[in-house]
C-alpha positions as CSV (number, residue, x, y, z in Angstrom):
1,M,-23.7,-13.3,-33.2
2,R,-20.8,-10.9,-33.4
3,S,-21.7,-7.5,-34.8
4,T,-19.7,-6.1,-37.7
5,P,-17.7,-3.0,-37.0
6,N,-19.5,0.0,-38.5
7,S,-17.5,3.2,-39.2
8,D,-20.1,5.0,-41.2
9,K,-20.9,7.5,-38.5
10,Y,-17.2,8.4,-38.3
11,E,-16.7,9.1,-42.0
12,K,-17.6,12.8,-41.6
13,Y,-15.2,13.2,-38.7
14,K,-11.6,13.4,-39.7
15,P,-9.3,11.9,-37.0
16,K,-6.4,14.0,-36.1
17,K,-3.1,12.3,-36.6
18,F,-1.2,14.6,-34.2
19,L,-3.6,13.4,-31.4
20,G,-3.1,9.7,-32.3
21,Q,-6.8,9.3,-32.9
22,N,-8.1,5.9,-34.0
23,F,-11.8,5.5,-33.0
24,L,-13.0,2.1,-31.7
25,V,-16.1,1.2,-33.8
26,D,-16.7,-2.4,-32.8
27,E,-19.5,-2.2,-30.3
28,N,-18.9,-5.7,-28.8
29,L,-15.3,-4.9,-28.1
30,A,-16.2,-1.6,-26.6
31,K,-18.6,-3.4,-24.2
32,K,-15.9,-6.0,-23.5
33,I,-13.3,-3.4,-22.6
34,V,-15.7,-1.6,-20.2
35,A,-16.7,-4.9,-18.7
36,S,-13.0,-5.7,-18.0
37,L,-12.9,-2.8,-15.5
38,N,-14.1,-4.0,-12.1
39,I,-16.7,-1.3,-11.5
40,S,-18.8,-1.0,-8.3
41,E,-21.5,1.5,-7.6
42,G,-20.1,4.9,-6.7
43,D,-16.6,4.3,-8.0
44,N,-14.4,7.1,-9.3
45,V,-13.8,6.2,-12.9
46,L,-11.6,8.4,-15.2
47,E,-11.6,7.9,-19.0
48,I,-8.6,9.1,-20.9
49,G,-9.5,10.5,-24.3
50,P,-13.2,9.6,-24.7
51,G,-13.2,11.0,-28.3
52,K,-16.5,9.9,-30.0
53,A,-17.6,8.1,-26.8
54,S,-17.3,4.5,-27.9
55,L,-16.5,3.5,-24.3
56,T,-18.1,6.5,-22.6
57,K,-21.7,5.6,-23.5
58,Y,-21.4,2.3,-21.8
59,L,-19.6,3.8,-18.7
60,A,-22.4,6.4,-18.5
61,E,-24.9,3.6,-18.0
62,K,-23.4,2.8,-14.6
63,N,-24.0,4.5,-11.3
64,I,-20.5,5.9,-10.9
65,N,-18.6,9.2,-10.6
66,L,-17.5,9.4,-14.2
67,I,-14.7,11.8,-15.2
68,A,-13.1,12.2,-18.6
69,V,-10.0,14.0,-19.8
70,E,-10.2,15.1,-23.5
71,L,-7.8,17.4,-25.4
72,D,-9.7,17.6,-28.7
73,K,-11.9,20.7,-28.5
74,S,-13.9,19.6,-31.5
75,V,-15.6,16.8,-29.5
76,I,-16.0,18.6,-26.2
77,G,-19.4,20.1,-27.1
78,E,-20.9,16.8,-28.2
79,L,-19.6,15.0,-25.1
80,N,-21.1,17.7,-22.8
81,E,-24.4,17.6,-24.6
82,R,-24.7,13.8,-24.6
83,F,-23.5,13.1,-21.1
84,K,-24.0,16.4,-19.2
85,E,-25.7,14.8,-16.3
86,K,-23.4,11.8,-16.1
87,L,-19.9,13.1,-17.0
88,Q,-17.5,15.6,-15.5
89,L,-15.3,16.6,-18.5
90,I,-11.8,18.1,-18.2
91,H,-10.7,19.8,-21.4
92,K,-6.9,19.2,-21.1
93,D,-3.9,17.1,-22.1
94,F,-3.9,14.1,-19.8
95,L,-0.1,14.5,-19.5
96,K,-0.7,18.0,-17.9
97,V,-3.4,16.8,-15.5
98,D,-2.3,16.7,-11.8
99,L,-4.4,13.7,-10.6
100,E,-4.2,14.8,-7.0
101,N,-4.8,18.5,-7.2
102,D,-7.0,18.7,-10.4
103,L,-9.3,16.0,-9.1
104,K,-9.4,16.7,-5.4
105,D,-12.8,18.4,-5.6
106,I,-14.2,15.9,-8.1
107,L,-13.4,12.5,-6.6
108,T,-15.8,10.7,-4.2
109,P,-14.0,10.6,-0.8
110,G,-12.9,7.2,0.4
111,K,-12.6,5.6,-3.0
112,K,-9.5,5.2,-5.1
113,L,-9.5,6.1,-8.8
114,K,-10.1,3.6,-11.6
115,I,-8.8,4.5,-15.1
116,I,-9.9,3.3,-18.5
117,G,-9.0,4.4,-22.1
118,N,-8.0,3.7,-25.6
119,I,-4.9,5.8,-25.3
120,P,-2.9,7.5,-28.0
121,Y,-0.2,5.0,-29.0
122,N,2.4,7.7,-29.6
123,I,2.4,8.7,-25.9
124,T,1.6,5.4,-24.3
125,T,4.8,5.3,-22.2
126,E,4.4,8.8,-21.0
127,I,0.8,8.1,-19.9
128,L,1.9,4.9,-18.1
129,F,4.7,6.6,-16.2
130,R,2.4,9.4,-15.1
131,I,-0.1,6.8,-13.8
132,F,2.6,4.9,-12.0
133,D,3.7,8.1,-10.3
134,K,0.3,8.3,-8.7
135,N,-0.3,4.6,-8.2
136,F,-1.1,5.1,-4.5
137,M,-4.4,6.8,-5.4
138,I,-5.4,4.3,-8.2
139,S,-6.7,0.8,-7.7
140,E,-7.0,-0.4,-11.3
141,A,-6.6,0.7,-14.9
142,I,-7.8,-0.9,-18.2
143,L,-5.8,0.5,-21.1
144,M,-5.6,-0.3,-24.8
145,M,-2.2,0.0,-26.5
146,Q,-0.1,-1.4,-29.3
147,K,0.4,-5.1,-28.9
148,E,4.2,-4.8,-29.1
149,V,4.2,-2.3,-26.2
150,A,2.0,-4.6,-24.1
151,H,4.5,-7.4,-24.6
152,R,7.4,-5.1,-23.6
153,L,5.8,-4.1,-20.3
154,T,5.1,-7.7,-19.4
155,A,8.5,-9.0,-20.5
156,V,10.7,-11.0,-18.1
157,K,14.5,-10.9,-17.6
158,D,16.9,-12.4,-20.1
159,T,14.6,-11.5,-23.1
160,K,15.1,-8.8,-25.7
161,D,11.9,-7.0,-24.7
162,Y,12.9,-6.6,-21.1
163,G,14.0,-3.1,-20.3
164,I,13.1,0.1,-18.5
165,L,9.4,-0.2,-19.4
166,A,9.1,-3.7,-18.0
167,V,11.0,-3.0,-14.8
168,Q,9.1,0.1,-13.9
169,T,5.7,-1.3,-14.9
170,Q,6.2,-4.5,-12.9
171,T,7.5,-2.5,-9.9
172,F,4.7,0.1,-9.7
173,S,1.8,-2.2,-10.9
174,K,0.7,-5.7,-11.7
175,P,0.1,-5.9,-15.5
176,E,-1.9,-8.5,-17.3
177,I,-2.6,-8.7,-21.0
178,L,-6.4,-9.5,-21.3
179,F,-7.0,-9.8,-25.1
180,N,-5.9,-8.5,-28.5
181,V,-7.9,-6.2,-30.8
182,P,-7.6,-6.3,-34.6
183,P,-7.1,-3.2,-36.8
184,T,-10.5,-3.8,-38.3
185,A,-12.1,-2.7,-35.0
186,F,-11.0,0.9,-35.6
187,F,-11.6,3.9,-37.8
188,P,-9.2,4.6,-39.4
189,K,-7.6,1.1,-39.3
190,P,-4.1,1.3,-37.6
191,N,-1.3,-0.7,-39.1
192,V,-0.8,-2.7,-35.8
193,T,-2.7,-5.1,-33.6
194,S,-3.7,-3.7,-30.2
195,S,-3.9,-5.2,-26.8
196,V,-6.1,-4.5,-23.8
197,V,-4.1,-4.6,-20.5
198,R,-5.2,-4.5,-16.9
199,F,-3.0,-2.8,-14.3
200,T,-3.7,-3.4,-10.6
201,F,-2.1,-1.2,-8.0
202,D,-3.2,-2.7,-4.6
203,S,-1.0,-5.2,-2.7
204,L,2.1,-4.8,-4.9
205,P,4.8,-7.4,-4.5
206,F,7.7,-4.9,-4.3
207,S,8.3,-1.9,-2.1
208,V,10.6,0.9,-3.4
209,N,12.0,3.2,-0.6
210,D,13.0,6.0,-3.0
211,A,11.1,6.1,-6.3
212,G,13.3,8.8,-7.8
213,L,16.5,6.9,-7.0
214,F,15.0,3.7,-8.3
215,K,14.1,5.2,-11.7
216,K,17.5,6.8,-12.0
217,I,19.2,3.4,-11.4
218,V,17.0,1.6,-14.0
219,R,17.5,4.3,-16.6
220,A,21.3,4.2,-16.0
221,G,21.4,0.4,-16.2
222,F,19.5,0.0,-19.4
223,G,21.2,3.1,-20.9
224,K,24.0,0.8,-21.7
225,R,22.1,-2.5,-21.7
226,R,24.9,-4.6,-23.3
227,K,27.4,-3.4,-20.8
228,T,27.9,-5.0,-17.4
229,L,26.4,-3.3,-14.3
230,R,29.9,-2.1,-13.4
231,N,30.1,-0.1,-16.7
232,S,26.5,1.0,-17.0
233,L,26.3,2.2,-13.4
234,K,29.8,3.6,-13.2
235,D,28.9,7.3,-13.7
236,L,25.9,7.0,-11.3
237,I,28.0,5.4,-8.6
238,K,30.6,8.2,-9.0
239,E,27.9,10.8,-8.9
240,L,26.5,9.4,-5.7
241,D,30.0,9.0,-4.2
242,I,29.5,5.4,-3.0
243,N,31.7,2.3,-3.2
244,E,30.8,-0.6,-5.5
245,T,31.6,-3.1,-2.7
246,D,28.8,-1.6,-0.6
247,L,26.2,-2.7,-3.1
248,E,26.4,-6.5,-2.4
249,I,25.6,-7.5,-6.0
250,D,27.6,-9.2,-8.8
251,M,28.6,-6.2,-11.0
252,I,29.7,-8.3,-13.9
253,R,26.1,-9.2,-14.7
254,R,24.1,-7.2,-17.4
255,P,21.0,-5.2,-16.6
256,E,18.8,-7.6,-18.6
257,N,19.9,-10.4,-16.3
258,L,18.5,-8.8,-13.2
259,S,14.9,-9.5,-12.1
260,V,12.5,-6.7,-11.1
261,E,13.0,-7.7,-7.5
262,E,16.8,-7.5,-7.8
263,F,16.5,-4.0,-9.3
264,V,14.3,-3.0,-6.3
265,N,16.7,-4.5,-3.8
266,L,19.7,-2.8,-5.5
267,S,17.9,0.6,-5.3
268,N,17.0,0.1,-1.7
269,R,20.5,-1.0,-0.9
270,I,22.0,2.1,-2.5
271,G,19.5,4.2,-0.7
272,A,20.5,2.7,2.6
273,V,24.2,3.3,1.9
274,L,23.4,7.0,1.1
275,N,21.4,7.4,4.3
276,K,24.4,6.2,6.4
277,K,26.7,8.8,4.9
């Protein structure tokens, strides 16, 4: 029998809008989210924004190296008290955490990082891009986000949702929408349906030779998405001082007509041309 979400214990705690706080109060869904992360004994697991510990309490039951990053100072004391022997808590904005340097003395050697969280919807893209930048040290992530954003990051070419987020997500990870979460599972209730998404980072299908160049090309392309590649990449090609004929691609196509693989190939081709100069 499915339990009914109970928000009574959250009534005295006023969520902070500027932190994008909506607390998950459905226990069955909290368990399901934690169970979605492939956790083995001794794993390094980082939770983004534990808040009132809806996920943390189930993570703490496992024999893992559990780390959490929390910005809200009003919940730090409670988290430390409840999980002081199971949790290493970092009081910081996740967007300001250096995953390599800040965690180097915390992580269990020889094991990659696994990430989980009901992340603030207003900074979802920034969090994703920060994770993608460090995908070499992460094996998997389970993140809850707005349903519309989940569909944008899994979109395919020739669709209206296909853009920068889709191309970068599918280049630096393998995303999979697992299930949706209704507004009634939260306190306060958001105005949107949420989705839980799994990202895996091992054995990626594409190899980008220069991540910085790749991101610049994708941003330039979709900066004028209704234009042809010739028009949208014109300024970048001029900046890089290369010839369009060296790119070996049909420049009258539009950015949304290129697959993720084609964007990767275009980036690697431009990089190769630049290296020959």
